C-alpha positions in Angstrom: -135.3 -114.1 93.9 -137.4 -110.8 93.7 -140.8 -112.9 93.0 -139.8 -115.2 96.0 -139.4 -112.3 98.3 -142.5 -110.6 97.5 -144.3 -113.8 97.8 -143.3 -113.9 101.4 -145.5 -111.1 102.2 -148.5 -112.8 100.9 -148.4 -115.6 103.4 -149.3 -115.0 107.1 -146.7 -116.4 109.5 -143.9 -116.9 107.0 -140.5 -115.6 107.8 -139.4 -112.8 105.6 -135.6 -113.2 105.0 -133.2 -113.2 102.0 -129.9 -115.0 102.0 -127.3 -115.0 99.1 -123.7 -115.2 98.8 -121.6 -116.0 95.6 -118.4 -118.1 95.7 -116.1 -119.3 93.1 -116.4 -123.0 92.2 -113.0 -123.5 93.8 -114.7 -122.9 97.1 -117.5 -125.4 96.5 -117.2 -128.9 97.7 -116.4 -131.3 94.8 -119.3 -133.7 96.5 -121.9 -130.9 95.8 -120.6 -130.2 92.1 -120.7 -134.1 91.5 -124.1 -134.8 92.9 -125.5 -131.7 91.0 -124.3 -133.5 87.9 -125.9 -136.9 88.6 -129.2 -135.4 90.2 -129.9 -132.8 87.7 -128.1 -133.8 84.4 -128.2 -137.7 84.8 -124.4 -137.6 85.0 -124.1 -136.2 81.5 -123.1 -132.6 82.0 -119.9 -132.8 80.3 -121.4 -134.4 77.3 -124.5 -132.3 76.4 -124.4 -129.0 74.3 -127.0 -127.5 76.5 -130.0 -129.4 75.6 -130.0 -133.3 76.1 -132.2 -135.2 73.9 -131.9 -138.2 76.2 -133.2 -136.3 79.4 -136.3 -134.9 77.3 -137.2 -138.5 76.4 -136.8 -139.8 79.9 -138.9 -137.0 81.2 -141.5 -137.4 78.6 -142.1 -141.2 79.1 -142.2 -140.5 82.9 -144.7 -138.1 82.8 -147.0 -140.1 80.6 -147.4 -142.6 83.2 -146.8 -141.0 86.5 -148.7 -138.5 88.5 -145.5 -136.7 89.6 -143.9 -134.5 87.0 -140.3 -135.0 86.1 -138.2 -132.2 84.3 -136.1 -132.8 81.2 -133.9 -129.7 81.5 -130.2 -129.8 81.7 -128.2 -127.7 84.4 -127.5 -125.1 81.3 -131.2 -124.9 80.7 -131.9 -124.3 84.5 -129.1 -121.8 84.6 -130.5 -119.8 81.6 -134.0 -119.9 83.1 -132.9 -118.8 86.7 -130.7 -116.2 85.4 -132.5 -114.5 82.6 -136.2 -115.7 82.5 -139.4 -115.9 84.4 -140.4 -119.4 85.6 -143.6 -119.5 83.5 -144.6 -122.8 81.7 -144.9 -121.6 78.2 -143.6 -122.4 74.8 -142.5 -118.8 74.2 -140.3 -119.0 77.4 -138.8 -122.2 76.2 -138.0 -120.7 73.0 -136.2 -117.9 74.5 -134.5 -120.2 76.9 -133.1 -122.2 74.1 -131.6 -118.9 72.6 -129.7 -118.2 76.0 -128.7 -121.9 76.2 -127.1 -121.5 73.0 -125.2 -118.4 73.9 -124.0 -119.9 77.1 -122.8 -123.2 75.7 -120.9 -121.1 73.0 -119.5 -118.4 75.3 -119.1 -120.0 78.7 -117.0 -123.1 79.8 -118.7 -126.2 81.7 -117.2 -125.2 84.9 -118.6 -121.5 84.5 -122.1 -122.7 83.9 -121.9 -125.1 86.9 -120.4 -122.5 88.9 -123.4 -119.9 88.0 -126.0 -122.7 88.6 -124.8 -123.5 92.2 -124.7 -120.0 93.1 -128.0 -119.0 92.2 -130.3 -122.1 92.6 -132.9 -122.0 95.4 -132.2 -124.3 98.3 -134.9 -123.0 100.7 -137.3 -120.3 101.4 -135.3 -117.1 100.8 -132.0 -119.1 100.5 -130.0 -118.9 97.3 -126.7 -120.4 96.2 -124.9 -123.0 98.0 -122.8 -120.9 100.1 -125.8 -119.3 101.8 -127.4 -122.7 102.1 -124.3 -124.3 103.8 -124.1 -121.6 106.3 -127.8 -121.6 107.1 -128.1 -125.3 107.4 -124.8 -126.6 108.5 -123.0 -123.4 109.8 -120.0 -123.8 107.8 -118.7 -122.8 104.2 -119.8 -124.7 100.9 -116.0 -125.4 100.6 -116.3 -128.0 103.5 -119.7 -129.7 102.7 -119.5 -133.5 103.3 -120.9 -136.0 101.0 -123.9 -136.4 103.3 -124.5 -132.7 103.5 -124.2 -132.2 99.9 -126.8 -134.9 99.3 -129.2 -133.3 101.8 -128.7 -130.0 99.7 -129.1 -131.4 96.1 -132.2 -133.4 97.1 -134.0 -130.1 98.1 -133.8 -128.8 94.5 -137.1 -130.3 93.0 -139.0 -128.9 96.1 -136.9 -126.2 98.0 -139.7 -124.9 100.0 -141.0 -128.4 101.0 -138.0 -130.5 101.4 -134.7 -129.2 102.7 -132.3 -130.3 105.5 -134.6 -128.5 108.1 -137.9 -130.0 106.7 -137.9 -133.8 105.8 -140.5 -135.9 104.3 -140.4 -139.6 102.9 -139.7 -138.6 99.1 -137.1 -136.2 100.1 -135.3 -138.8 102.2 -135.4 -141.3 99.5 -133.9 -138.9 97.1 -131.0 -138.1 99.5 -129.9 -141.8 99.3 -130.7 -142.0 95.6 -128.4 -139.2 94.6 -125.4 -140.8 96.5 -126.2 -144.2 94.7 -126.2 -142.4 91.5 -122.8 -140.8 92.2 -121.3 -144.2 92.9 -122.7 -145.2 89.3 -121.7 -142.3 87.3 -118.6 -141.1 89.2 -117.1 -137.5 89.8 -116.7 -135.0 87.1 -113.2 -134.7 85.5 -112.9 -131.0 84.5 -109.7 -131.7 82.7 -111.0 -134.3 80.3 -110.8 -133.4 76.7 -113.6 -133.8 74.3 -111.9 -136.7 72.4 -111.4 -138.7 75.6 -115.3 -138.7 76.4 -117.5 -141.6 75.6 -118.5 -141.1 71.8 -121.8 -142.8 72.2 -122.8 -140.5 75.1 -121.7 -137.5 73.2 -123.8 -138.4 70.4 -126.9 -139.1 72.3 -126.7 -135.9 74.4 -126.0 -133.7 71.3 -129.0 -134.8 69.1 -130.7 -131.8 71.0 -134.0 -130.0 70.6 -134.8 -130.7 67.1 -134.2 -134.4 67.4 -136.5 -134.6 70.4 -139.2 -132.7 68.4 -139.1 -135.0 65.7 -139.1 -138.0 67.9 -142.0 -136.6 69.7 -144.0 -135.9 66.4 -143.3 -139.7 65.5 -144.6 -140.9 68.9 -147.9 -138.8 68.5 -148.2 -140.2 64.9 -148.0 -143.7 66.2 -150.4 -143.1 69.0 -153.0 -141.6 66.5 -152.5 -144.4 64.2 -153.0 -147.0 66.9 -156.0 -145.4 68.1 -157.4 -145.2 64.8 -156.7 -148.9 64.2 -158.6 -149.9 67.5 -161.7 -148.0 66.7 -161.7 -149.4 63.1 -161.4 -152.9 64.7 -164.2 -152.0 67.2 -166.5 -151.2 64.4 
């Protein structure tokens, strides 16, 4: 937030303001919570232990073939980054982030992590948290956000300075429709569900974690090098 505030002074003609208001999760629309789960955590927020192998694999494969980068961070990872760390893209930051993720998963409930995430995430230039965003864009509290309004806010998360309810472009509008369709597929979060009641296969996939992903990635790189070597050998 501090970084963004001082960035405002570097750009001529950019309005300088800061909006932020914290509210408990009970005063946040369930539509916003459910859409955050499907858009930012592939509908698996209740299943993972902070780091989801599945999302990392999907992001890696997407980034290999697409010019647009896709993040593989869970909501817990994004919360750790936004709360405690700078947004630099370095391995050191990732290592420290993992430390905070493990602590948060150990000490905080899933509901607390989601509450913190929605209260600090950026929804526009100088606009932080769902309550400030709801008041700024729709002139009412986050508790009364509709499905359509919630989708407009969640779709702004990948590019809050470029796409938001006041600034549309084709990619943003498509994501607004996509997140609503994802909610129909995954369904809402049930905070009262017990671990034993969750889908065992999804729990296993999500909880393979970072070490499993690193091993998987090393195997992918090994196979790529092996294939490259075989192609060159054949050409000779």
